[in-house]
N, C-alpha and C positions, 0 to 999 in steps of 0.2 A: 315867774318861781318854780325852781325845781324842785323835786319830787326828791324827800331822800329814805333811804331803804335800810335796814340794819339786817345782817346776816347773822346767824347764831348756832355754832354746830364744833361741838369737838372736834371733827375733821377740818385739817386746814384746807386738804386740796378741795374738799365740795364749798368751804367758804371763798375762797382762791374764784374757781370755776363759776361760782354762779356773782361774785364782783366784777370778775371780767365781762363777760354776758352781759348783764344787766346795765353796766356801765354804757354799753354798747348800744344801748338802745334809748339811752339820755337820762338813766337815772344817779343820782349820788349813792351811792355806797358805800358803807362802811360792813366791817366785821367784829363778831367776837367770837372766841373759841368755850366759852361758857356760861349759863347764865350768871353767875356771878360775876365775869368781868363786864356783862351788857348792865347788870343793875349797878354797878360802878358810873356809870356814864348817865349825860342827861339824854332823858329820853325823850324828853318834849318835843325838839325839831321832827323826826322821827313821823313819818305817813304811813307805815306798814314794816311789819316783824315778820321776817322770815326764820321759821324757830325750829331748830332739832328737838327732839323729844326723851331720848336716854344718850344724858348726860352726866357724869358724874356730877353727885353731893344734889345740884337743885337741876332740877327735872327741869323740859321744857314746859309739862304741865305746870309745876313751882310757879316759872316765869310768868307763863300767863297769867295765872290766877292772880300773881303782885302785881302787874298790867291794867289786870282788871280793877282791882280795890282801889287802883289812883285815880281821882277826878281830872287828873292832867292827860290820863294815857287810856284811862278805860272805851274809849272810844274808837281808840288805834288799828287799823285790822292788822288778823295776824294769821298767816298761812305756816302751819303744819309744816313739817318736813322729815319723814321718819321711813324705818325701817318695821315700824309695827303696821301692819297692815288685816289686822285682826278689825273685825266690824266690831267691838266692843271699842278698842282704843280709838277710832274713827270717832264714834257715839261721844265717847268719852269727851276728847278734842273738843268736839263742836258745841259740847253742852258748855264745858269751860270758856269757852268765848269765839272760837276761831270762825275765821271765815271762811278756810277753807283748807281741807286736808290733803296732801300728795305724799305717794310714797316712795322709798327706793327703791331701788333705781328710780332715775325719773330721766324725761328725754328736758334737756337744757332748752328748748322751743315749746314745750311743755308747760313746764314754770316759768317763763318767761309770759306764758298765754295767761295762766293763771294770775299772777300779779297785773297785768295792764286788766283783765275782768274783773278782780275783786278793787280794784282802784276805781275802774269807771263807774261800779254800783254806788260806792262812797260817795262819788263825785254827785252820781244823780240822786242820791239819798240825802244830801247837802242843797243841791239845785232845787228840790222838791220842799226841803224845810224851809229854803229859805223863800220860795214865792206862799208856801202856807202863811209864815211872819207877816210876810208883804204883802195878802189877802186880809190876813185879821186886821192890821196898821188899817187897810184902805175901809174894810167895815169901820173899824172905829172914826175913821175924820171923818167916813158919810154920815156917821149919827152927829157929828158935833153940826151946829145951824149955822148956815153961810157959808158952807164946805160942798167944792165941789163933788160930784161923783165918785167914784172911784170908777176905772177900768176894772172889765171882768179878766178873773185870773188865770191862768194857763192850765189846763187839762192836766189831771195829775196823770206820770210816766208809768208804764208798767217796767219791772226790773227788766233785766235780762235773761235769758233761760241759758244757761252755759253748762256743759259737758266736756270734760277736758279741753282743749282748743276748739272746737266748734259751738258756735256761740248764734244764741234769734234773739233780734230784734223785734219784739212783737209790736213795738210804737210807729216802725218805719216797714214791717213787715221784708227786712234782709234776714242774710244768712251769712256766716264769715266761718272760713278755717282757717286756724295761722293767721288770723287778720286779713287773709283774701274772701274777694266778696262772691259767693257761687250764685248762680240763676236759676231758680225754681220757677217752675209756672204755683200758680195759685193750691193747685190742688197738691203738689208736691208737699207745698209749704204748708198747708194743713194738714197734712200727712207728718211731717217731721214734727209741727208742733204739737200733735196729738199725741207721739211716739216719746217722746221728752217730759214731755207732762204727764205720761202713762207708762214710767220706765216698769222693768222686772215685773211685767204678766203679760201671758199671753191671750189676744182677743181675737173673737170671732170674727169673718168676715162680716156678721151684718151688726156686730158692735163699731167695728169700725166704718162702716158705711154710716149707722145712725151718729156719729159724733165731727165725721169729717165732710160727709153730702149733703144736702137742701134735701128735707124733706121729701121732696116734690118731685126729685131726680131720681130716675129710673138705673142702677148700676147695676151690673153681673160681677162676679166674681173674674172675671177676665180682665177686666177696666181696673178692679183693684190691683190684682199683681200684675198689672202692666205699669200702672204707676209706682207701686212700689220698685219693680225692675229699673225704671227711671231713675228713681231716688237713690238708691241703692249707685249706683254711678255717678251720680252726682255729686255725692257727699264723700266716695272715695273710700278710705279705709274704714270711715266708720258707718259705710252701708255691713259691714260685717255685725254691727251691732243690728241690727234689726234680723232676726230671729224667725224662719218658717217652720212652725210647726204642723206636719200633713195631717190632717182629719182633725185642728183644732183651727189654726190663725196665725196670727202674727206677735210680734212682742221685742220691744227694742231693750237689750240687757245693758 
């Protein structure tokens, strides 16, 4: 069954660019040039909405609130795409119920990666919900007399960690950039995991050692610097996000 997307933007050129490129990825894509036009559609078949914010009359925020107030669309993911790039705008969009927020101008490859990541998270959440429901049903069946004991349920999966087109899957310990797998050593993986889960703060080398290396391993500052240098090279442009603060340490911005 194909995945259907609806792009809502009052700039026709953006709608057409996204429709063309997302269709190349195998998605079914429709467009609407206003929130009013979108609300006139049957929205129940769609699996994801890409929504501009600054539109005439009804804004993208208004459209998202309408979705979240309807039982039929309250769980459908939303990606806001807007020229509004202030922190307050992003926070408001996420608080309304958006699953992601990307600012204009944007790279088409980044938008595709964001769409793929959001849909993966939704599918993962649904699988986990199905497994939980199945485990509950199995327990009820096991409680009935003369019933065969249920098989153990599958372990819970951790959600992926996503930064733009960089994706870390903690379940199978793999890294992807633009959906291309990146080969890292265990130490490089652990460093990247730490940075992605502790963003926008500078950490001393001792703090990094405590979080990344085992307690019984003796680590020098040179070892940390060497591993971070190698990690930067392997993750390409994202290596620039690992900031060096002389005299303080490292941080991921």
